[in-house]
N, C-alpha and C positions, 0 to 999 in steps of 0.2 A: 504494500500500500504506500509506504514511504517513497519507493522508487517512482511510482506513478505520480505522486504529488511533486516530487523533485523534478520529474520530466516536464510536467505542466508548468512549473515555475520557470524552468530553463527556457521553454518555448516562449512564455510571456516576456521574460527578460530579453530574449533574443529578438523578438519582434519590436519591442520598445527600443532596443539598441540600434536596430536597422533603421527605424524611423528617425531616431535622434541623429545618428551619424551616417546617413545615407550617402552624402557626398564623399566622406572619407572611405566608406565601403567601396564606392565606385572607383576612387583613385587607387585603392589597394588592389582591386580586381584588375584594373588597367595595368598596374605594375606587375602583376603576377602572370598575365597572359604571355608576354615575351619570354619570361623565365621558363614557364611550362613548355612553350614551344621549343626552346633551346634544349631543355632536358629531354623532351620527347624525341627530338631529332637525333640527339646523341645516342639515345637508347636504340632507336631504329637502325642507325648505322652499325652499332655494335652487334645487334641481333642479326642484321643482314650479313655482316662479315662472318659471324659464327655459322650461319646457315650455309654459306658458300663453302666454308672450310669443311663442314660435315659432309656435304655432298661430294666434294673432291675426295675425301677420305673413303667414303662408301664406294666410289668408283674404283679407287686404287685396290680396295679389298676385293671387289668383284673381279678385277683383272687378275689379281693374285690367285684367287680361287679357280678361275677359268684356266689359268696356265698350269696350276697344280693338277686339275682334272685332265687336261690334255697330256701332261707328262705321264700320268698313270696309265692312260690307254695306249 
């Protein structure tokens, strides 16, 4: 029960805070957008490089397996 009341109080205080400091909220949001884009771009590049490396490794392993199978026969 206390958790529900605490949640309701937090919602009310949050709404009042947004109303009171709306312009500051918008400035903070505007400042965060480029930062989030930068971090997201860096993560996308890192994930892309990792994916390319994994595919290259899989192709190398397949080539080794095929050559091993050809040597056996």
